[in-house]
C-alpha positions, 0 to 999 in steps of 0.5 A: 539579529536573527529570526527567533528560534534561530542562530545565524540564520539557522533555526535552533534543533529545539524548536523543530518539530517531528512534523516539520521534518516529515513535512520537509522529508515527503517534499523531498521524496516526492521530488526526487525519490526517497533516495534524496532523503537525506539528514543533510538534505533534512537540514538544508531545508529545514535551515538546522545542522543535520545532527538535530534530526537525530534528537527526533529519529534515530536513522534514516530508516526510522524517518522513511517509515514515519514518512511513508506512514503518511500515506496511511494517515491520509488514507485514515482521515479521509475514511468514514464508514457508512454502515455498508462493510462491503461499500466501506471495504472496497472505498477503503482499497480504493482510497489506497490506491487514489493515495498511493499513485500520488505518493508512488515513488514513496509506495514503491520503496515501502513494498510490504514494510510495516509502519508501526506508526498511527496511520498504519494503525488506524487503518488496521483497526478500520479493516478489521471493524469492516471485516467483524462487521461482515459477521466473521469471528476474530480468527476469521477476521484476522485471516481475511485481513492478513489477505486482503492486506497482502491483496492491497499492498500487493497490487498498489505496490505493483502499480506504485512501481510502475507509476515510479519508472520513466517514461521510457522504460514504461514503453519499453515494458509495454513493449515487451508484454505486447511481444509476449501476448503475441506469442501466446497468440501464435501458440495457441489457437484458442488464444487468438484474441488474447493480445488485443483484448489485453491491452484494451483491458481497464486497469481501474475495473481489474483493481475492483474486480480483484477487491470484489473478489475478495469481498465475495470471498468475505461473504462465502466464510461469514455466511457459509454452512456451520461458518465454514472453516478457513481455507488453511490447516487439515479441516481445508483438505478434500474428502479422502485427502491424507493430511500427512501427504505432502 
């Protein structure tokens, strides 16, 4: 006789939960990449017919977005505001990098998709609260939220895409980059030390520096004369510029 909730050794689809499906999808994606995630593979792993999964997800895209949202769920679950908005914004970005590296293949697939899930919503709310804590107006907070998100997700996606490459492709990419810098150094005497300096660049320090630059921009916006206007639109043009010019 089969175990409770199963028939002929297979689990009844009605006992399956959305969370169990996502957990199994994460395991498959981590081991085989997003391409390995299919309703058939999930059904085999979970002991149900593949059609049972359609009770929870209408298609693979919805499932993959739910899977990707687990990255944000983990970030939000580990983030605890300290009351220092700048330190907290930096911490949020570094958490994203740490978690993203462990789910590099999934993150590379995600790119700039918006999951719309609870994790995505929690991280967005936490980020906007920090920007409002910095003293930004709502308009400024939205602007800097989008800029910060674009910056962090861009950096994480580049990291993730590199992490998802096999060792041979990484070596080839590194060799191509080294050749690029060597060519620049041969053609520009002032860049003679660039190849060695570029190779020695600390990627962690580079990531943090880019986040700190954005934090400085937030602080400048919040404390600028007359609450400085955002750098877009006619108000951002230099004196004497014609707004009608392309």
